[in-house]
N, CA, C and O atoms as a printed pandas DataFrame, in Angstrom:
     atom_number atom_name residue_name chain_id  residue_number  x_coord  y_coord  z_coord
0              1         N          MET        A               1  102.336   26.007   87.606
1              2        CA          MET        A               1  101.586   26.719   88.609
2              3         C          MET        A               1  100.213   27.085   88.028
3              4         O          MET        A               1  100.120   27.699   86.965
4              5         N          LYS        A               2   99.193   26.711   88.720
5              6        CA          LYS        A               2   97.821   26.937   88.275
6              7         C          LYS        A               2   97.364   28.331   88.689
7              8         O          LYS        A               2   97.507   28.733   89.844
8              9         N          LYS        A               3   96.799   29.073   87.698
9             10        CA          LYS        A               3   96.315   30.414   87.951
10            11         C          LYS        A               3   94.938   30.346   88.597
11            12         O          LYS        A               3   94.072   29.600   88.139
12            13         N          GLU        A               4   94.730   31.127   89.668
13            14        CA          GLU        A               4   93.433   31.147   90.348
14            15         C          GLU        A               4   92.464   32.046   89.594
15            16         O          GLU        A               4   92.830   33.115   89.105
16            17         N          MET        A               5   91.221   31.588   89.514
17            18        CA          MET        A               5   90.179   32.378   88.876
18            19         C          MET        A               5   89.487   33.243   89.917
19            20         O          MET        A               5   89.382   32.872   91.086
20            21         N          ALA        A               6   89.017   34.401   89.472
21            22        CA          ALA        A               6   88.291   35.298   90.361
22            23         C          ALA        A               6   86.980   34.632   90.776
23            24         O          ALA        A               6   86.432   33.800   90.053
24            25         N          ALA        A               7   86.497   35.010   91.939
25            26        CA          ALA        A               7   85.234   34.472   92.431
26            27         C          ALA        A               7   84.102   34.864   91.485
27            28         O          ALA        A               7   84.098   35.966   90.936
28            29         N          VAL        A               8   83.158   33.969   91.299
29            30        CA          VAL        A               8   82.014   34.205   90.418
30            31         C          VAL        A               8   80.829   34.651   91.265
31            32         O          VAL        A               8   80.540   34.077   92.314
32            33         N          ASP        A               9   80.157   35.682   90.786
33            34        CA          ASP        A               9   78.970   36.186   91.463
34            35         C          ASP        A               9   77.761   35.473   90.862
35            36         O          ASP        A               9   77.349   35.801   89.750
36            37         N          PRO        A              10   77.182   34.499   91.580
37            38        CA          PRO        A              10   76.072   33.720   91.032
38            39         C          PRO        A              10   74.863   34.567   90.632
39            40         O          PRO        A              10   74.206   34.278   89.632
40            41         N          GLU        A              11   74.572   35.602   91.402
41            42        CA          GLU        A              11   73.426   36.458   91.072
42            43         C          GLU        A              11   73.674   37.224   89.777
43            44         O          GLU        A              11   72.782   37.336   88.935
44            45         N          ALA        A              12   74.864   37.739   89.624
45            46        CA          ALA        A              12   75.209   38.471   88.397
46            47         C          ALA        A              12   75.188   37.525   87.201
47            48         O          ALA        A              12   74.703   37.888   86.129
48            49         N          MET        A              13   75.705   36.330   87.378
49            50        CA          MET        A              13   75.721   35.341   86.300
50            51         C          MET        A              13   74.295   34.988   85.881
51            52         O          MET        A              13   74.010   34.889   84.687
52            53         N          GLU        A              14   73.417   34.802   86.825
53            54        CA          GLU        A              14   72.035   34.432   86.516
54            55         C          GLU        A              14   71.310   35.581   85.824
55            56         O          GLU        A              14   70.557   35.356   84.876
56            57         N          ALA        A              15   71.532   36.807   86.289
57            58        CA          ALA        A              15   70.905   37.972   85.655
58            59         C          ALA        A              15   71.358   38.089   84.195
59            60         O          ALA        A              15   70.547   38.367   83.312
60            61         N          CYS        A              16   72.630   37.881   83.951
61            62        CA          CYS        A              16   73.161   37.941   82.584
62            63         C          CYS        A              16   72.628   36.787   81.743
63            64         O          CYS        A              16   72.268   36.975   80.581
64            65         N          ARG        A              17   72.579   35.612   82.323
65            66        CA          ARG        A              17   72.092   34.434   81.599
66            67         C          ARG        A              17   70.649   34.638   81.133
67            68         O          ARG        A              17   70.284   34.225   80.032
68            69         N          LYS        A              18   69.833   35.275   81.970
69            70        CA          LYS        A              18   68.432   35.524   81.609
70            71         C          LYS        A              18   68.320   36.511   80.448
71            72         O          LYS        A              18   67.355   36.457   79.686
72            73         N          GLN        A              19   69.280   37.398   80.307
73            74        CA          GLN        A              19   69.276   38.394   79.237
74            75         C          GLN        A              19   69.759   37.837   77.901
75            76         O          GLN        A              19   69.483   38.413   76.849
76            77         N          MET        A              20   70.469   36.733   77.942
77            78        CA          MET        A              20   71.070   36.190   76.729
78            79         C          MET        A              20   70.005   35.660   75.774
79            80         O          MET        A              20   68.966   35.144   76.185
80            81         N          LEU        A              21   70.302   35.806   74.494
81            82        CA          LEU        A              21   69.400   35.345   73.444
82            83         C          LEU        A              21   69.684   33.893   73.105
83            84         O          LEU        A              21   70.660   33.308   73.576
84            85         N          LYS        A              22   68.818   33.323   72.283
85            86        CA          LYS        A              22   69.068   31.993   71.744
86            87         C          LYS        A              22   70.153   32.118   70.678
87            88         O          LYS        A              22   70.310   33.176   70.067
88            89         N          GLU        A              23   70.886   31.061   70.459
89            90        CA          GLU        A              23   71.985   31.088   69.492
90            91         C          GLU        A              23   71.505   31.521   68.103
91            92         O          GLU        A              23   72.193   32.280   67.420
92            93         N          LYS        A              24   70.347   31.050   67.688
93            94        CA          LYS        A              24   69.792   31.409   66.380
94            95         C          LYS        A              24   69.535   32.912   66.303
95            96         O          LYS        A              24   69.745   33.523   65.255
96            97         N          GLU        A              25   69.084   33.509   67.399
97            98        CA          GLU        A              25   68.834   34.951   67.412
98            99         C          GLU        A              25   70.131   35.736   67.264
99           100         O          GLU        A              25   70.169   36.751   66.569
100          101         N          TYR        A              26   71.200   35.266   67.917
101          102        CA          TYR        A              26   72.502   35.921   67.753
102          103         C          TYR        A              26   72.973   35.819   66.306
103          104         O          TYR        A              26   73.519   36.778   65.760
104          105         N          ASP        A              27   72.766   34.670   65.690
105          106        CA          ASP        A              27   73.158   34.478   64.294
106          107         C          ASP        A              27   72.394   35.424   63.370
107          108         O          ASP        A              27   72.984   36.037   62.480
108          109         N          GLU        A              28   71.088   35.543   63.579
109          110        CA          GLU        A              28   70.272   36.420   62.739
110          111         C          GLU        A              28   70.608   37.889   62.966
111          112         O          GLU        A              28   70.639   38.675   62.020
112          113         N          LEU        A              29   70.856   38.253   64.199
113          114        CA          LEU        A              29   71.253   39.620   64.528
114          115         C          LEU        A              29   72.591   39.961   63.879
115          116         O          LEU        A              29   72.782   41.061   63.361
116          117         N          SER        A              30   73.498   39.015   63.915
117          118        CA          SER        A              30   74.802   39.187   63.280
118          119         C          SER        A              30   74.662   39.426   61.784
119          120         O          SER        A              30   75.376   40.251   61.214
120          121         N          MET        A              31   73.747   38.711   61.149
121          122        CA          MET        A              31   73.524   38.879   59.710
122          123         C          MET        A              31   72.982   40.272   59.386
123          124         O          MET        A              31   73.356   40.863   58.373
124          125         N          ILE        A              32   72.118   40.789   60.229
125          126        CA          ILE        A              32   71.591   42.136   60.006
126          127         C          ILE        A              32   72.716   43.157   60.115
127          128         O          ILE        A              32   72.835   44.041   59.267
128          129         N          PHE        A              33   73.536   43.042   61.147
129          130        CA          PHE        A              33   74.632   43.991   61.297
130          131         C          PHE        A              33   75.659   43.842   60.178
131          132         O          PHE        A              33   76.329   44.808   59.813
132          133         N          GLU        A              34   75.778   42.658   59.647
133          134        CA          GLU        A              34   76.664   42.442   58.498
134          135         C          GLU        A              34   76.193   43.266   57.302
135          136         O          GLU        A              34   77.014   43.755   56.526
136          137         N          MET        A              35   74.887   43.422   57.149
137          138        CA          MET        A              35   74.348   44.214   56.048
138          139         C          MET        A              35   74.749   45.684   56.174
139          140         O          MET        A              35   74.865   46.385   55.168
140          141         N          PHE        A              36   74.958   46.144   57.388
141          142        CA          PHE        A              36   75.369   47.525   57.646
142          143         C          PHE        A              36   76.882   47.713   57.484
143          144         O          PHE        A              36   77.380   48.832   57.608
144          145         N          SER        A              37   77.603   46.646   57.214
145          146        CA          SER        A              37   79.060   46.735   57.155
146          147         C          SER        A              37   79.594   47.073   55.767
147          148         O          SER        A              37   80.808   47.090   55.561
148          149         N          ASP        A              38   78.715   47.340   54.822
149          150        CA          ASP        A              38   79.126   47.617   53.457
150          151         C          ASP        A              38   78.554   48.965   53.026
151          152         O          ASP        A              38   77.345   49.180   53.112
152          153         N          SER        A              39   79.410   49.872   52.565
153          154        CA          SER        A              39   78.953   51.216   52.216
154          155         C          SER        A              39   77.971   51.203   51.043
155          156         O          SER        A              39   77.065   52.035   50.997
156          157         N          THR        A              40   78.129   50.288   50.106
157          158        CA          THR        A              40   77.185   50.204   48.987
158          159         C          THR        A              40   75.791   49.842   49.475
159          160         O          THR        A              40   74.806   50.443   49.047
160          161         N          ARG        A              41   75.704   48.864   50.367
161          162        CA          ARG        A              41   74.391   48.495   50.909
162          163         C          ARG        A              41   73.793   49.654   51.702
163          164         O          ARG        A              41   72.583   49.877   51.655
164          165         N          LEU        A              42   74.631   50.393   52.429
165          166        CA          LEU        A              42   74.130   51.553   53.173
166          167         C          LEU        A              42   73.578   52.618   52.234
167          168         O          LEU        A              42   72.561   53.241   52.537
168          169         N          LYS        A              43   74.232   52.834   51.107
169          170        CA          LYS        A              43   73.735   53.795   50.118
170          171         C          LYS        A              43   72.381   53.342   49.581
171          172         O          LYS        A              43   71.445   54.135   49.479
172          173         N          ILE        A              44   72.289   52.070   49.244
173          174        CA          ILE        A              44   71.027   51.535   48.724
174          175         C          ILE        A              44   69.928   51.694   49.763
175          176         O          ILE        A              44   68.830   52.143   49.438
176          177         N          MET        A              45   70.211   51.332   51.004
177          178        CA          MET        A              45   69.205   51.481   52.060
178          179         C          MET        A              45   68.781   52.929   52.210
179          180         O          MET        A              45   67.592   53.221   52.337
180          181         N          SER        A              46   69.747   53.841   52.195
181          182        CA          SER        A              46   69.419   55.251   52.432
182          183         C          SER        A              46   68.451   55.790   51.385
183          184         O          SER        A              46   67.564   56.574   51.724
184          185         N          VAL        A              47   68.595   55.395   50.128
185          186        CA          VAL        A              47   67.651   55.883   49.119
186          187         C          VAL        A              47   66.325   55.130   49.174
187          188         O          VAL        A              47   65.275   55.705   48.887
188          189         N          LEU        A              48   66.364   53.858   49.539
189          190        CA          LEU        A              48   65.113   53.094   49.635
190          191         C          LEU        A              48   64.276   53.507   50.843
191          192         O          LEU        A              48   63.085   53.203   50.899
192          193         N          PHE        A              49   64.884   54.196   51.810
193          194        CA          PHE        A              49   64.086   54.755   52.908
194          195         C          PHE        A              49   63.175   55.857   52.364
195          196         O          PHE        A              49   62.105   56.114   52.914
196          197         N          THR        A              50   63.606   56.503   51.282
197          198        CA          THR        A              50   62.880   57.619   50.700
198          199         C          THR        A              50   61.837   57.179   49.690
199          200         O          THR        A              50   60.706   57.664   49.703
200          201         N          LYS        A              51   62.221   56.250   48.804
201          202        CA          LYS        A              51   61.341   55.905   47.686
202          203         C          LYS        A              51   61.629   54.501   47.193
203          204         O          LYS        A              51   62.774   54.049   47.197
204          205         N          GLU        A              52   60.601   53.833   46.776
205          206        CA          GLU        A              52   60.705   52.529   46.127
206          207         C          GLU        A              52   61.328   52.754   44.743
207          208         O          GLU        A              52   60.889   53.633   44.001
208          209         N          LEU        A              53   62.348   51.963   44.396
209          210        CA          LEU        A              53   63.044   52.133   43.122
210          211         C          LEU        A              53   63.339   50.792   42.463
211          212         O          LEU        A              53   63.401   49.759   43.130
212          213         N          CYS        A              54   63.519   50.820   41.147
213          214        CA          CYS        A              54   63.939   49.618   40.423
214          215         C          CYS        A              54   65.464   49.624   40.291
215          216         O          CYS        A              54   66.113   50.626   40.593
216          217         N          VAL        A              55   66.023   48.521   39.847
217          218        CA          VAL        A              55   67.478   48.374   39.745
218          219         C          VAL        A              55   68.081   49.440   38.833
219          220         O          VAL        A              55   69.126   50.007   39.151
220          221         N          SER        A              56   67.433   49.715   37.705
221          222        CA          SER        A              56   68.003   50.706   36.786
222          223         C          SER        A              56   68.029   52.097   37.415
223          224         O          SER        A              56   68.986   52.843   37.211
224          225         N          ASP        A              57   67.000   52.456   38.172
225          226        CA          ASP        A              57   66.995   53.748   38.878
226          227         C          ASP        A              57   68.108   53.799   39.919
227          228         O          ASP        A              57   68.842   54.783   40.003
228          229         N          LEU        A              58   68.229   52.738   40.708
229          230        CA          LEU        A              58   69.283   52.668   41.724
230          231         C          LEU        A              58   70.662   52.740   41.078
231          232         O          LEU        A              58   71.551   53.437   41.566
232          233         N          SER        A              59   70.827   52.024   39.994
233          234        CA          SER        A              59   72.100   51.998   39.282
234          235         C          SER        A              59   72.497   53.394   38.802
235          236         O          SER        A              59   73.644   53.809   38.973
236          237         N          ALA        A              60   71.555   54.110   38.205
237          238        CA          ALA        A              60   71.827   55.467   37.726
238          239         C          ALA        A              60   72.104   56.422   38.889
239          240         O          ALA        A              60   73.040   57.219   38.836
240          241         N          LEU        A              61   71.293   56.336   39.926
241          242        CA          LEU        A              61   71.434   57.222   41.081
242          243         C          LEU        A              61   72.771   57.028   41.792
243          244         O          LEU        A              61   73.422   57.998   42.181
244          245         N          LEU        A              62   73.169   55.783   41.956
245          246        CA          LEU        A              62   74.397   55.474   42.693
246          247         C          LEU        A              62   75.631   55.378   41.794
247          248         O          LEU        A              62   76.747   55.167   42.269
248          249         N          GLU        A              63   75.407   55.536   40.480
249          250        CA          GLU        A              63   76.494   55.459   39.503
250          251         C          GLU        A              63   77.259   54.144   39.629
251          252         O          GLU        A              63   78.484   54.116   39.744
252          253         N          MET        A              64   76.495   53.069   39.603
253          254        CA          MET        A              64   77.033   51.713   39.719
254          255         C          MET        A              64   76.409   50.849   38.636
255          256         O          MET        A              64   75.375   51.198   38.067
256          257         N          SER        A              65   77.046   49.723   38.358
257          258        CA          SER        A              65   76.478   48.799   37.381
258          259         C          SER        A              65   75.204   48.161   37.951
259          260         O          SER        A              65   75.048   48.015   39.164
260          261         N          GLN        A              66   74.308   47.791   37.047
261          262        CA          GLN        A              66   73.094   47.115   37.481
262          263         C          GLN        A              66   73.424   45.787   38.150
263          264         O          GLN        A              66   72.737   45.366   39.080
264          265         N          SER        A              67   74.461   45.140   37.681
265          266        CA          SER        A              67   74.885   43.866   38.264
266          267         C          SER        A              67   75.308   44.039   39.722
267          268         O          SER        A              67   74.935   43.242   40.583
268          269         N          ALA        A              68   76.088   45.084   39.991
269          270        CA          ALA        A              68   76.551   45.340   41.363
270          271         C          ALA        A              68   75.375   45.665   42.279
271          272         O          ALA        A              68   75.305   45.187   43.411
272          273         N          VAL        A              69   74.454   46.482   41.776
273          274        CA          VAL        A              69   73.269   46.852   42.565
274          275         C          VAL        A              69   72.415   45.616   42.832
275          276         O          VAL        A              69   71.956   45.402   43.954
276          277         N          SER        A              70   72.206   44.810   41.804
277          278        CA          SER        A              70   71.395   43.587   41.951
278          279         C          SER        A              70   72.003   42.639   42.976
279          280         O          SER        A              70   71.291   42.027   43.772
280          281         N          HIS        A              71   73.325   42.526   42.945
281          282        CA          HIS        A              71   74.015   41.646   43.900
282          283         C          HIS        A              71   73.752   42.098   45.340
283          284         O          HIS        A              71   73.445   41.280   46.207
284          285         N          GLN        A              72   73.875   43.399   45.585
285          286        CA          GLN        A              72   73.656   43.920   46.938
286          287         C          GLN        A              72   72.188   43.820   47.341
287          288         O          GLN        A              72   71.880   43.533   48.498
288          289         N          LEU        A              73   71.288   44.053   46.400
289          290        CA          LEU        A              73   69.860   43.900   46.703
290          291         C          LEU        A              73   69.540   42.455   47.068
291          292         O          LEU        A              73   68.697   42.204   47.928
292          293         N          GLY        A              74   70.204   41.511   46.423
293          294        CA          GLY        A              74   70.007   40.106   46.751
294          295         C          GLY        A              74   70.371   39.814   48.199
295          296         O          GLY        A              74   69.661   39.089   48.896
296          297         N          SER        A              75   71.488   40.387   48.644
297          298        CA          SER        A              75   71.897   40.212   50.048
298          299         C          SER        A              75   70.891   40.842   50.997
299          300         O          SER        A              75   70.529   40.247   52.012
300          301         N          LEU        A              76   70.447   42.034   50.668
301          302        CA          LEU        A              76   69.473   42.719   51.521
302          303         C          LEU        A              76   68.136   41.982   51.554
303          304         O          LEU        A              76   67.465   41.931   52.585
304          305         N          LYS        A              77   67.766   41.418   50.423
305          306        CA          LYS        A              77   66.502   40.678   50.352
306          307         C          LYS        A              77   66.603   39.360   51.130
307          308         O          LYS        A              77   65.649   38.951   51.791
308          309         N          LYS        A              78   67.748   38.710   51.048
309          310        CA          LYS        A              78   67.957   37.442   51.752
310          311         C          LYS        A              78   67.829   37.611   53.265
311          312         O          LYS        A              78   67.376   36.703   53.961
312          313         N          THR        A              79   68.220   38.751   53.755
313          314        CA          THR        A              79   68.123   39.022   55.197
314          315         C          THR        A              79   66.807   39.714   55.563
315          316         O          THR        A              79   66.628   40.178   56.689
316          317         N          LYS        A              80   65.898   39.772   54.599
317          318        CA          LYS        A              80   64.551   40.314   54.797
318          319         C          LYS        A              80   64.532   41.795   55.156
319          320         O          LYS        A              80   63.595   42.269   55.799
320          321         N          LEU        A              81   65.567   42.527   54.741
321          322        CA          LEU        A              81   65.599   43.964   54.978
322          323         C          LEU        A              81   64.910   44.715   53.846
323          324         O          LEU        A              81   64.423   45.830   54.032
324          325         N          VAL        A              82   64.876   44.092   52.674
325          326        CA          VAL        A              82   64.284   44.686   51.483
326          327         C          VAL        A              82   63.234   43.737   50.927
327          328         O          VAL        A              82   63.412   42.519   50.946
328          329         N          THR        A              83   62.145   44.301   50.435
329          330        CA          THR        A              83   61.131   43.504   49.741
330          331         C          THR        A              83   61.028   44.022   48.311
331          332         O          THR        A              83   61.533   45.096   47.985
332          333         N          SER        A              84   60.369   43.245   47.472
333          334        CA          SER        A              84   60.254   43.660   46.074
334          335         C          SER        A              84   58.862   43.346   45.549
335          336         O          SER        A              84   58.121   42.538   46.109
336          337         N          ARG        A              85   58.538   44.018   44.452
337          338        CA          ARG        A              85   57.301   43.737   43.732
338          339         C          ARG        A              85   57.604   43.907   42.248
339          340         O          ARG        A              85   58.401   44.758   41.851
340          341         N          LYS        A              86   56.970   43.104   41.466
341          342        CA          LYS        A              86   57.168   43.148   40.019
342          343         C          LYS        A              86   56.053   43.958   39.385
343          344         O          LYS        A              86   54.877   43.786   39.707
344          345         N          ALA        A              87   56.445   44.854   38.466
345          346        CA          ALA        A              87   55.487   45.660   37.704
346          347         C          ALA        A              87   55.951   45.657   36.254
347          348         O          ALA        A              87   56.873   46.384   35.885
348          349         N          GLY        A              88   55.306   44.837   35.443
349          350        CA          GLY        A              88   55.738   44.684   34.056
350          351         C          GLY        A              88   57.102   44.023   34.006
351          352         O          GLY        A              88   57.296   42.939   34.557
352          353         N          LYS        A              89   58.053   44.682   33.340
353          354        CA          LYS        A              89   59.414   44.144   33.228
354          355         C          LYS        A              89   60.296   44.522   34.418
355          356         O          LYS        A              89   61.363   43.942   34.619
356          357         N          ASN        A              90   59.848   45.485   35.192
357          358        CA          ASN        A              90   60.664   45.986   36.298
358          359         C          ASN        A              90   60.308   45.349   37.632
359          360         O          ASN        A              90   59.167   44.962   37.885
360          361         N          VAL        A              91   61.319   45.257   38.463
361          362        CA          VAL        A              91   61.142   44.835   39.853
362          363         C          VAL        A              91   61.487   46.051   40.708
363          364         O          VAL        A              91   62.566   46.629   40.577
364          365         N          TYR        A              92   60.573   46.425   41.570
365          366        CA          TYR        A              92   60.766   47.579   42.440
366          367         C          TYR        A              92   61.090   47.106   43.857
367          368         O          TYR        A              92   60.478   46.174   44.379
368          369         N          TYR        A              93   62.059   47.770   44.455
369          370        CA          TYR        A              93   62.528   47.405   45.790
370          371         C          TYR        A              93   62.211   48.508   46.780
371          372         O          TYR        A              93   62.218   49.693   46.446
372          373         N          ARG        A              94   61.932   48.092   48.003
373          374        CA          ARG        A              94   61.707   49.032   49.106
374          375         C          ARG        A              94   62.179   48.371   50.399
375          376         O          ARG        A              94   62.348   47.154   50.469
376          377         N          MET        A              95   62.385   49.195   51.409
377          378        CA          MET        A              95   62.787   48.662   52.707
378          379         C          MET        A              95   61.596   47.923   53.308
379          380         O          MET        A              95   60.448   48.334   53.143
380          381         N          ALA        A              96   61.879   46.847   53.996
381          382        CA          ALA        A              96   60.826   45.983   54.516
382          383         C          ALA        A              96   59.999   46.651   55.611
383          384         O          ALA        A              96   58.780   46.490   55.654
384          385         N          ASP        A              97   60.650   47.394   56.489
385          386        CA          ASP        A              97   59.917   48.075   57.561
386          387         C          ASP        A              97   60.771   49.187   58.160
387          388         O          ASP        A              97   61.927   49.376   57.780
388          389         N          GLU        A              98   60.186   49.911   59.094
389          390        CA          GLU        A              98   60.870   51.072   59.667
390          391         C          GLU        A              98   61.930   50.719   60.704
391          392         O          GLU        A              98   62.723   51.582   61.081
392          393         N          HIS        A              99   61.965   49.488   61.171
393          394        CA          HIS        A              99   62.959   49.119   62.181
394          395         C          HIS        A              99   64.379   49.375   61.695
395          396         O          HIS        A              99   65.212   49.898   62.435
396          397         N          ILE        A             100   64.647   49.007   60.462
397          398        CA          ILE        A             100   65.984   49.174   59.915
398          399         C          ILE        A             100   66.331   50.645   59.784
399          400         O          ILE        A             100   67.473   51.038   60.024
400          401         N          GLN        A             101   65.363   51.456   59.409
401          402        CA          GLN        A             101   65.605   52.892   59.312
402          403         C          GLN        A             101   65.931   53.469   60.693
403          404         O          GLN        A             101   66.760   54.372   60.802
404          405         N          ASN        A             102   65.297   52.967   61.730
405          406        CA          ASN        A             102   65.596   53.427   63.084
406          407         C          ASN        A             102   67.034   53.088   63.477
407          408         O          ASN        A             102   67.729   53.916   64.066
408          409         N          ILE        A             103   67.476   51.887   63.155
409          410        CA          ILE        A             103   68.862   51.485   63.440
410          411         C          ILE        A             103   69.819   52.387   62.670
411          412         O          ILE        A             103   70.804   52.877   63.223
412          413         N          TYR        A             104   69.526   52.601   61.398
413          414        CA          TYR        A             104   70.345   53.452   60.534
414          415         C          TYR        A             104   70.448   54.865   61.130
415          416         O          TYR        A             104   71.544   55.414   61.246
416          417         N          LYS        A             105   69.306   55.444   61.506
417          418        CA          LYS        A             105   69.290   56.802   62.056
418          419         C          LYS        A             105   70.056   56.886   63.375
419          420         O          LYS        A             105   70.771   57.859   63.616
420          421         N          MET        A             106   69.913   55.878   64.221
421          422        CA          MET        A             106   70.635   55.898   65.493
422          423         C          MET        A             106   72.136   55.845   65.261
423          424         O          MET        A             106   72.893   56.561   65.918
424          425         N          ALA        A             107   72.576   54.997   64.325
425          426        CA          ALA        A             107   74.010   54.904   64.019
426          427         C          ALA        A             107   74.511   56.209   63.422
427          428         O          ALA        A             107   75.610   56.658   63.747
428          429         N          LEU        A             108   73.713   56.823   62.550
429          430        CA          LEU        A             108   74.088   58.108   61.953
430          431         C          LEU        A             108   74.176   59.200   63.025
431          432         O          LEU        A             108   75.118   59.992   63.026
432          433         N          ASP        A             109   73.219   59.242   63.917
433          434        CA          ASP        A             109   73.260   60.205   65.026
434          435         C          ASP        A             109   74.519   59.993   65.860
435          436         O          ASP        A             109   75.161   60.955   66.281
436          437         N          HIS        A             110   74.863   58.753   66.091
437          438        CA          HIS        A             110   76.050   58.432   66.896
438          439         C          HIS        A             110   77.323   58.953   66.245
439          440         O          HIS        A             110   78.166   59.530   66.932
440          441         N          ILE        A             111   77.485   58.763   64.925
441          442        CA          ILE        A             111   78.722   59.213   64.289
442          443         C          ILE        A             111   78.762   60.727   64.122
443          444         O          ILE        A             111   79.836   61.308   63.966
444          445         N          ARG        A             112   77.607   61.359   64.155
445          446        CA          ARG        A             112   77.563   62.821   64.028
446          447         C          ARG        A             112   77.748   63.553   65.350
447          448         O          ARG        A             112   77.864   64.778   65.363
448          449         N          GLU        A             113   77.777   62.821   66.464
449          450        CA          GLU        A             113   77.962   63.454   67.785
450          451         C          GLU        A             113   79.336   64.091   67.908
451          452         O          GLU        A             113   79.660   64.665   68.947
């Protein structure tokens, strides 16, 4: 016995279709939200919103190995959330722009409601 499908509203379908992103945009958006799915990356982001820091500073502040911090910074840098600059032997990291901080603050406001 074949199950009947509900009637489709062509106007609603078209309105939704116009709102949809390109597949590549969904993939990139997914990668950004993936960066928010790890508490270590969230800790790193939260301090980089305040001040540009090097790996050794981040490592001491977060009480983590430099290797672990570097690994997470690599992920954040790959998704263009973090940028870096070299000064002598040190590499300093900072958040790429304020958009990510806005997302972070909105999510924090949401969980604090």
